[in-house]
N, CA, C and O atoms as a CHARMM CRD file, in Angstrom:
* protein
*
  256
    1    1 MET  N      1.71200  -4.43000  -3.89500 PROA 1      0.00000
    2    1 MET  CA     2.00300  -3.43800  -3.48300 PROA 1      0.00000
    3    1 MET  C      1.42000  -3.59900  -2.24600 PROA 1      0.00000
    4    1 MET  O      1.98500  -3.90700  -1.19700 PROA 1      0.00000
    5    2 ALA  N      0.01900  -3.32600  -2.47500 PROA 2      0.00000
    6    2 ALA  CA    -0.59000  -3.37900  -1.73200 PROA 2      0.00000
    7    2 ALA  C     -0.97400  -4.55500  -0.97700 PROA 2      0.00000
    8    2 ALA  O     -1.04200  -4.28900   0.22300 PROA 2      0.00000
    9    3 ALA  N     -1.20100  -5.54900  -1.20200 PROA 3      0.00000
   10    3 ALA  CA    -1.56200  -6.99600  -1.73000 PROA 3      0.00000
   11    3 ALA  C      0.35200  -7.76200   0.17700 PROA 3      0.00000
   12    3 ALA  O      0.46500  -8.64000   1.03200 PROA 3      0.00000
   13    4 HSD  N      1.39300  -6.25100  -0.50400 PROA 4      0.00000
   14    4 HSD  CA     2.62100  -7.20600   0.91500 PROA 4      0.00000
   15    4 HSD  C      2.75800  -5.93600   1.60400 PROA 4      0.00000
   16    4 HSD  O      3.82300  -5.53500   2.07400 PROA 4      0.00000
   17    5 GLY  N      1.79700  -5.39200   1.64500 PROA 5      0.00000
   18    5 GLY  CA     2.53300  -4.16300   2.81700 PROA 5      0.00000
   19    5 GLY  C      2.65000  -2.55300   2.51700 PROA 5      0.00000
   20    5 GLY  O      2.28000  -1.69300   3.31700 PROA 5      0.00000
   21    6 LEU  N      3.26400  -2.27400   1.14400 PROA 6      0.00000
   22    6 LEU  CA     5.03400  -1.63300   1.24300 PROA 6      0.00000
   23    6 LEU  C      3.96600  -0.28200   1.16900 PROA 6      0.00000
   24    6 LEU  O      4.45300   0.79800   0.83400 PROA 6      0.00000
   25    7 TYR  N      2.54400  -0.36700   1.48000 PROA 7      0.00000
   26    7 TYR  CA     1.96500   1.12800   1.38600 PROA 7      0.00000
   27    7 TYR  C      1.11100   1.05800   1.55200 PROA 7      0.00000
   28    7 TYR  O      0.40600   0.17000   1.07300 PROA 7      0.00000
   29    8 ARG  N      0.50000   2.42700   2.72300 PROA 8      0.00000
   30    8 ARG  CA    -0.87200   2.32300   2.51400 PROA 8      0.00000
   31    8 ARG  C     -1.89300   3.15500   1.91600 PROA 8      0.00000
   32    8 ARG  O     -1.54500   3.90100   1.00100 PROA 8      0.00000
   33    9 GLY  N     -3.18800   3.14100   2.32000 PROA 9      0.00000
   34    9 GLY  CA    -3.73700   4.16500   1.12000 PROA 9      0.00000
   35    9 GLY  C     -4.43600   3.74100   0.13400 PROA 9      0.00000
   36    9 GLY  O     -4.61600   2.54000  -0.06700 PROA 9      0.00000
   37   10 THR  N     -4.88000   4.60600  -0.54800 PROA 10     0.00000
   38   10 THR  CA    -5.77300   3.63600  -1.95200 PROA 10     0.00000
   39   10 THR  C     -4.46700   4.40700  -3.00200 PROA 10     0.00000
   40   10 THR  O     -4.08400   4.06800  -4.12200 PROA 10     0.00000
   41   11 SER  N     -4.23900   4.97900  -2.55700 PROA 11     0.00000
   42   11 SER  CA    -1.99900   4.88200  -3.68800 PROA 11     0.00000
   43   11 SER  C     -0.94200   5.10700  -3.67700 PROA 11     0.00000
   44   11 SER  O     -0.55500   5.47700  -2.56900 PROA 11     0.00000
   45   12 GLY  N     -0.26600   5.07000  -4.36300 PROA 12     0.00000
   46   12 GLY  CA     0.79600   5.30200  -3.60900 PROA 12     0.00000
   47   12 GLY  C      1.60900   5.48000  -5.78900 PROA 12     0.00000
   48   12 GLY  O      1.00800   5.54500  -6.86200 PROA 12     0.00000
   49   13 ASN  N      2.91000   5.48800  -5.49100 PROA 13     0.00000
   50   13 ASN  CA     3.85000   6.29900  -6.69100 PROA 13     0.00000
   51   13 ASN  C      5.26800   4.41100  -6.83700 PROA 13     0.00000
   52   13 ASN  O      6.01800   3.86300  -6.02900 PROA 13     0.00000
   53   14 ILE  N      5.04500   4.25500  -7.70100 PROA 14     0.00000
   54   14 ILE  CA     6.75600   3.27800  -7.74800 PROA 14     0.00000
   55   14 ILE  C      7.65700   4.19600  -9.30800 PROA 14     0.00000
   56   14 ILE  O      7.47400   4.97400 -10.24400 PROA 14     0.00000
   57   15 SER  N      8.51900   3.46400  -8.70900 PROA 15     0.00000
   58   15 SER  CA     9.71000   4.33000  -9.73000 PROA 15     0.00000
   59   15 SER  C     10.70200   3.41800 -10.40400 PROA 15     0.00000
   60   15 SER  O     10.15400   2.32800 -10.56700 PROA 15     0.00000
   61   16 ALA  N     12.06900   3.41600 -10.91000 PROA 16     0.00000
   62   16 ALA  CA    12.96400   2.57000 -11.38400 PROA 16     0.00000
   63   16 ALA  C     13.28100   2.57300 -11.77400 PROA 16     0.00000
   64   16 ALA  O     12.71500   1.97100 -12.68600 PROA 16     0.00000
   65   17 ARG  N     14.79800   3.10100 -12.26600 PROA 17     0.00000
   66   17 ARG  CA    15.97400   3.81200 -12.62000 PROA 17     0.00000
   67   17 ARG  C     16.04100   3.08900 -14.26400 PROA 17     0.00000
   68   17 ARG  O     14.96800   2.48700 -14.23700 PROA 17     0.00000
   69   18 VAL  N     16.65500   2.78100 -15.68800 PROA 18     0.00000
   70   18 VAL  CA    16.50400   2.23100 -16.18700 PROA 18     0.00000
   71   18 VAL  C     17.89500   3.14300 -17.24600 PROA 18     0.00000
   72   18 VAL  O     18.47700   4.18300 -16.93800 PROA 18     0.00000
   73   19 PRO  N     18.10200   2.20900 -18.62600 PROA 19     0.00000
   74   19 PRO  CA    18.91300   3.08500 -17.97800 PROA 19     0.00000
   75   19 PRO  C     18.74200   4.28000 -19.75100 PROA 19     0.00000
   76   19 PRO  O     18.53500   3.99900 -20.93200 PROA 19     0.00000
   77   20 GLY  N     18.88000   5.06000 -19.29500 PROA 20     0.00000
   78   20 GLY  CA    19.18100   6.20300 -19.91300 PROA 20     0.00000
   79   20 GLY  C     16.87400   6.73100 -20.00400 PROA 20     0.00000
   80   20 GLY  O     15.84500   6.97200 -20.63400 PROA 20     0.00000
   81   21 GLY  N     17.41100   6.60000 -19.09800 PROA 21     0.00000
   82   21 GLY  CA    15.77200   6.95800 -17.85300 PROA 21     0.00000
   83   21 GLY  C     15.03000   6.49300 -17.03400 PROA 21     0.00000
   84   21 GLY  O     15.80500   6.23500 -16.11300 PROA 21     0.00000
   85   22 PHE  N     14.04300   6.19800 -16.71500 PROA 22     0.00000
   86   22 PHE  CA    13.21400   5.86400 -15.83900 PROA 22     0.00000
   87   22 PHE  C     11.69600   5.99400 -15.55400 PROA 22     0.00000
   88   22 PHE  O     10.91500   6.94400 -15.60600 PROA 22     0.00000
   89   23 LEU  N     11.53400   4.31600 -15.14100 PROA 23     0.00000
   90   23 LEU  CA     9.73100   3.37200 -15.71700 PROA 23     0.00000
   91   23 LEU  C      8.91000   4.03500 -14.29900 PROA 23     0.00000
   92   23 LEU  O      9.03700   3.52600 -13.18500 PROA 23     0.00000
   93   24 ILE  N      7.87200   5.52500 -14.63600 PROA 24     0.00000
   94   24 ILE  CA     6.95400   5.11700 -13.73900 PROA 24     0.00000
   95   24 ILE  C      5.92600   4.02300 -13.51100 PROA 24     0.00000
   96   24 ILE  O      5.91600   2.93700 -14.09000 PROA 24     0.00000
   97   25 THR  N      5.15000   4.40000 -12.68900 PROA 25     0.00000
   98   25 THR  CA     3.58100   3.95500 -12.58500 PROA 25     0.00000
   99   25 THR  C      2.88300   5.39800 -13.51000 PROA 25     0.00000
  100   25 THR  O      3.20100   6.58000 -13.63700 PROA 25     0.00000
  101   26 PRO  N      1.61100   4.37200 -14.10700 PROA 26     0.00000
  102   26 PRO  CA     0.91900   5.74500 -14.50800 PROA 26     0.00000
  103   26 PRO  C     -0.05600   6.20100 -13.92200 PROA 26     0.00000
  104   26 PRO  O     -0.40400   5.69200 -12.85600 PROA 26     0.00000
  105   27 THR  N     -0.95000   7.59700 -14.63500 PROA 27     0.00000
  106   27 THR  CA    -2.14000   7.70800 -13.54500 PROA 27     0.00000
  107   27 THR  C     -3.76000   7.33200 -13.74500 PROA 27     0.00000
  108   27 THR  O     -4.64000   6.97700 -14.52800 PROA 27     0.00000
  109   28 GLY  N     -3.54400   7.56600 -12.90100 PROA 28     0.00000
  110   28 GLY  CA    -5.20300   6.98600 -12.68800 PROA 28     0.00000
  111   28 GLY  C     -5.60600   5.05900 -12.49500 PROA 28     0.00000
  112   28 GLY  O     -6.73700   4.57600 -12.44600 PROA 28     0.00000
  113   29 TYR  N     -4.55700   4.46000 -12.43600 PROA 29     0.00000
  114   29 TYR  CA    -4.00900   3.34200 -12.41600 PROA 29     0.00000
  115   29 TYR  C     -4.21100   2.46900 -11.42600 PROA 29     0.00000
  116   29 TYR  O     -3.23000   1.99200 -10.85400 PROA 29     0.00000
  117   30 ALA  N     -5.61200   2.08100 -11.02100 PROA 30     0.00000
  118   30 ALA  CA    -5.99200   1.72500  -9.76700 PROA 30     0.00000
  119   30 ALA  C     -4.13900  -0.19100  -9.11500 PROA 30     0.00000
  120   30 ALA  O     -3.96400  -1.12200  -9.90000 PROA 30     0.00000
  121   31 ALA  N     -3.34600  -0.10700  -7.81800 PROA 31     0.00000
  122   31 ALA  CA    -2.46300  -0.61300  -7.61700 PROA 31     0.00000
  123   31 ALA  C     -2.54500  -2.40400  -8.49900 PROA 31     0.00000
  124   31 ALA  O     -1.71200  -2.90400  -9.25500 PROA 31     0.00000
  125   32 GLU  N     -4.00500  -3.03700  -7.95800 PROA 32     0.00000
  126   32 GLU  CA    -4.00800  -4.44000  -8.25500 PROA 32     0.00000
  127   32 GLU  C     -4.66100  -4.26500 -10.08800 PROA 32     0.00000
  128   32 GLU  O     -5.31500  -5.25500 -10.41700 PROA 32     0.00000
  129   33 ASP  N     -4.57100  -3.46600 -10.90200 PROA 33     0.00000
  130   33 ASP  CA    -4.47800  -3.92100 -12.15600 PROA 33     0.00000
  131   33 ASP  C     -3.29700  -3.68500 -12.86700 PROA 33     0.00000
  132   33 ASP  O     -3.08300  -3.78600 -14.07500 PROA 33     0.00000
  133   34 LEU  N     -2.37900  -3.27600 -11.72200 PROA 34     0.00000
  134   34 LEU  CA    -1.14600  -2.82200 -12.75500 PROA 34     0.00000
  135   34 LEU  C     -0.23000  -4.41300 -13.42800 PROA 34     0.00000
  136   34 LEU  O     -0.64300  -5.54300 -13.16400 PROA 34     0.00000
  137   35 THR  N      1.15600  -4.11800 -14.39000 PROA 35     0.00000
  138   35 THR  CA     1.14800  -4.76500 -15.41200 PROA 35     0.00000
  139   35 THR  C      2.68200  -4.13600 -15.08700 PROA 35     0.00000
  140   35 THR  O      3.05000  -3.02700 -14.70200 PROA 35     0.00000
  141   36 PRO  N      3.45200  -5.47300 -15.45400 PROA 36     0.00000
  142   36 PRO  CA     5.36600  -4.19500 -16.23900 PROA 36     0.00000
  143   36 PRO  C      5.21600  -3.46400 -17.58700 PROA 36     0.00000
  144   36 PRO  O      6.15500  -2.83600 -18.07800 PROA 36     0.00000
  145   37 SER  N      3.41100  -3.61300 -18.45700 PROA 37     0.00000
  146   37 SER  CA     3.58300  -3.19400 -19.33300 PROA 37     0.00000
  147   37 SER  C      2.57600  -2.35500 -18.73200 PROA 37     0.00000
  148   37 SER  O      1.84400  -1.82800 -19.56900 PROA 37     0.00000
  149   38 ALA  N      2.38400  -2.14500 -17.83200 PROA 38     0.00000
  150   38 ALA  CA     1.33200  -0.37600 -18.08000 PROA 38     0.00000
  151   38 ALA  C      2.34700   0.22200 -16.95400 PROA 38     0.00000
  152   38 ALA  O      1.70200   1.06400 -16.33000 PROA 38     0.00000
  153   39 LEU  N      4.10600   0.10100 -16.27000 PROA 39     0.00000
  154   39 LEU  CA     5.12700   0.84800 -16.40900 PROA 39     0.00000
  155   39 LEU  C      5.38800   2.08200 -17.94200 PROA 39     0.00000
  156   39 LEU  O      5.73700   1.83400 -19.09600 PROA 39     0.00000
  157   40 VAL  N      5.06000   3.28700 -17.32000 PROA 40     0.00000
  158   40 VAL  CA     5.63500   4.85500 -17.77100 PROA 40     0.00000
  159   40 VAL  C      6.86100   3.64600 -18.50900 PROA 40     0.00000
  160   40 VAL  O      6.98100   2.42500 -18.41200 PROA 40     0.00000
  161   41 LEU  N      7.67300   4.78600 -19.29500 PROA 41     0.00000
  162   41 LEU  CA     9.21000   4.57100 -19.63800 PROA 41     0.00000
  163   41 LEU  C      9.00800   6.25800 -19.38200 PROA 41     0.00000
  164   41 LEU  O      7.92700   6.83600 -19.26900 PROA 41     0.00000
  165   42 MET  N     10.32400   6.84600 -19.32600 PROA 42     0.00000
  166   42 MET  CA    10.25700   8.32200 -18.94400 PROA 42     0.00000
  167   42 MET  C     11.34000   8.80800 -19.52600 PROA 42     0.00000
  168   42 MET  O     12.13200   8.14000 -18.86200 PROA 42     0.00000
  169   43 ASP  N     12.29500   9.68000 -20.50900 PROA 43     0.00000
  170   43 ASP  CA    13.61000  10.29800 -20.87300 PROA 43     0.00000
  171   43 ASP  C     14.00100  10.58500 -19.40600 PROA 43     0.00000
  172   43 ASP  O     13.43900  10.35200 -18.33500 PROA 43     0.00000
  173   44 LEU  N     15.42500  11.30500 -19.82000 PROA 44     0.00000
  174   44 LEU  CA    16.25000  12.15800 -19.49700 PROA 44     0.00000
  175   44 LEU  C     16.21600  13.45300 -18.67900 PROA 44     0.00000
  176   44 LEU  O     16.78400  13.97500 -17.72000 PROA 44     0.00000
  177   45 GLU  N     14.77600  13.80700 -20.00700 PROA 45     0.00000
  178   45 GLU  CA    14.37500  14.68800 -20.50200 PROA 45     0.00000
  179   45 GLU  C     12.73400  15.04500 -19.61300 PROA 45     0.00000
  180   45 GLU  O     12.44900  15.73600 -18.63500 PROA 45     0.00000
  181   46 GLY  N     12.47800  14.76500 -19.91300 PROA 46     0.00000
  182   46 GLY  CA    11.01600  14.86700 -19.02100 PROA 46     0.00000
  183   46 GLY  C      9.95300  14.04700 -20.08100 PROA 46     0.00000
  184   46 GLY  O      8.82100  14.45200 -20.34500 PROA 46     0.00000
  185   47 ARG  N     10.39400  13.16300 -20.47000 PROA 47     0.00000
  186   47 ARG  CA     9.71900  12.77900 -21.55300 PROA 47     0.00000
  187   47 ARG  C      8.84400  11.77600 -22.29600 PROA 47     0.00000
  188   47 ARG  O      9.11700  11.20200 -23.35100 PROA 47     0.00000
  189   48 ALA  N      7.87100  11.68200 -21.64100 PROA 48     0.00000
  190   48 ALA  CA     7.54900  10.19600 -22.20000 PROA 48     0.00000
  191   48 ALA  C      7.63600   9.54100 -23.24000 PROA 48     0.00000
  192   48 ALA  O      7.91300  10.19300 -24.24700 PROA 48     0.00000
  193   49 LYS  N      7.42100   7.90800 -23.40400 PROA 49     0.00000
  194   49 LYS  CA     7.42700   7.07800 -24.11400 PROA 49     0.00000
  195   49 LYS  C      6.48500   6.63300 -24.31100 PROA 49     0.00000
  196   49 LYS  O      6.34100   6.19600 -23.16900 PROA 49     0.00000
  197   50 GLY  N      5.29300   6.20600 -24.99000 PROA 50     0.00000
  198   50 GLY  CA     4.10800   5.11500 -24.38000 PROA 50     0.00000
  199   50 GLY  C      3.04600   5.17300 -24.82600 PROA 50     0.00000
  200   50 GLY  O      3.10900   5.36300 -26.04000 PROA 50     0.00000
  201   51 ARG  N      1.88200   5.09300 -24.39300 PROA 51     0.00000
  202   51 ARG  CA     0.51800   4.86700 -24.32400 PROA 51     0.00000
  203   51 ARG  C      0.17100   5.24800 -23.58900 PROA 51     0.00000
  204   51 ARG  O     -0.90300   5.61300 -24.06700 PROA 51     0.00000
  205   52 LEU  N      0.11900   5.88600 -21.50400 PROA 52     0.00000
  206   52 LEU  CA     0.08400   6.50500 -20.60200 PROA 52     0.00000
  207   52 LEU  C      0.84000   7.11100 -20.07800 PROA 52     0.00000
  208   52 LEU  O      2.05100   7.25700 -19.91500 PROA 52     0.00000
  209   53 LEU  N     -0.52300   7.63600 -19.69800 PROA 53     0.00000
  210   53 LEU  CA     0.71400   8.98300 -18.53100 PROA 53     0.00000
  211   53 LEU  C      1.15200   8.72300 -17.63600 PROA 53     0.00000
  212   53 LEU  O      0.80100   7.79200 -16.91300 PROA 53     0.00000
  213   54 PRO  N      2.34100   9.74300 -17.38700 PROA 54     0.00000
  214   54 PRO  CA     3.23700   9.01100 -16.00200 PROA 54     0.00000
  215   54 PRO  C      1.99000   9.64200 -15.17200 PROA 54     0.00000
  216   54 PRO  O      0.91000  10.12000 -15.52100 PROA 54     0.00000
  217   55 SER  N      2.78800   9.37500 -13.58800 PROA 55     0.00000
  218   55 SER  CA     1.92300   9.43300 -12.33600 PROA 55     0.00000
  219   55 SER  C      2.02800  11.21200 -11.95800 PROA 55     0.00000
  220   55 SER  O      2.86400  11.92600 -12.51200 PROA 55     0.00000
  221   56 SER  N      1.25400  11.62100 -11.16000 PROA 56     0.00000
  222   56 SER  CA     2.22000  13.37400 -11.77600 PROA 56     0.00000
  223   56 SER  C      3.15500  13.47700 -10.67400 PROA 56     0.00000
  224   56 SER  O      3.32800  14.66100 -10.38700 PROA 56     0.00000
  225   57 GLY  N      3.78800  12.72500  -9.98600 PROA 57     0.00000
  226   57 GLY  CA     4.73400  12.73300  -9.51800 PROA 57     0.00000
  227   57 GLY  C      6.03500  12.70500 -10.79100 PROA 57     0.00000
  228   57 GLY  O      6.79600  13.61900 -10.47600 PROA 57     0.00000
  229   58 TRP  N      6.38400  12.24900 -11.64300 PROA 58     0.00000
  230   58 TRP  CA     7.52600  11.85000 -12.55300 PROA 58     0.00000
  231   58 TRP  C      7.93000  12.84200 -12.51900 PROA 58     0.00000
  232   58 TRP  O      8.64000  12.40500 -13.42500 PROA 58     0.00000
  233   59 ARG  N      8.21100  13.74700 -12.40100 PROA 59     0.00000
  234   59 ARG  CA     9.78900  15.11100 -11.59400 PROA 59     0.00000
  235   59 ARG  C     10.31900  14.46100 -10.46200 PROA 59     0.00000
  236   59 ARG  O     11.41400  14.03300 -10.82500 PROA 59     0.00000
  237   60 PHE  N     10.17900  14.24200  -9.60500 PROA 60     0.00000
  238   60 PHE  CA    10.39900  13.51900  -8.68100 PROA 60     0.00000
  239   60 PHE  C     11.72400  12.44300  -8.31600 PROA 60     0.00000
  240   60 PHE  O     12.59300  12.58200  -7.45500 PROA 60     0.00000
  241   61 PRO  N     11.55800  11.50800  -9.14700 PROA 61     0.00000
  242   61 PRO  CA    12.49300  10.56400  -9.87100 PROA 61     0.00000
  243   61 PRO  C     13.57200  10.94300 -11.17900 PROA 61     0.00000
  244   61 PRO  O     14.64200  10.59800 -11.68000 PROA 61     0.00000
  245   62 LEU  N     12.20200  12.12800 -11.35900 PROA 62     0.00000
  246   62 LEU  CA    13.74200  12.70700 -12.60500 PROA 62     0.00000
  247   62 LEU  C     15.09100  13.44200 -11.71900 PROA 62     0.00000
  248   62 LEU  O     16.29900  13.22400 -11.81200 PROA 62     0.00000
  249   63 GLU  N     14.56700  14.08600 -11.12100 PROA 63     0.00000
  250   63 GLU  CA    15.46700  15.87900  -9.98600 PROA 63     0.00000
  251   63 GLU  C     16.33500  14.33300  -9.18200 PROA 63     0.00000
  252   63 GLU  O     17.47400  14.68700  -8.88000 PROA 63     0.00000
  253   64 VAL  N     16.08900  12.78200  -8.78100 PROA 64     0.00000
  254   64 VAL  CA    17.22100  12.01500  -8.54400 PROA 64     0.00000
  255   64 VAL  C     17.59100  12.11700  -8.95500 PROA 64     0.00000
  256   64 VAL  O     18.68200  11.54600  -8.95800 PROA 64     0.00000
């Protein structure tokens, strides 16, 4: 995202709806280290699935 000028600064979050929940960037990951497998799957009850913790901003996409 940084390489394409999609945000300014040193961090940012991105999320996307998927059936049954959404994907969100994990906490503590540098943008240049992100891969699709690093995204955190969240269900519609706010529970994270997988090995990584979601960004602290996970509640916003849940409410949207």
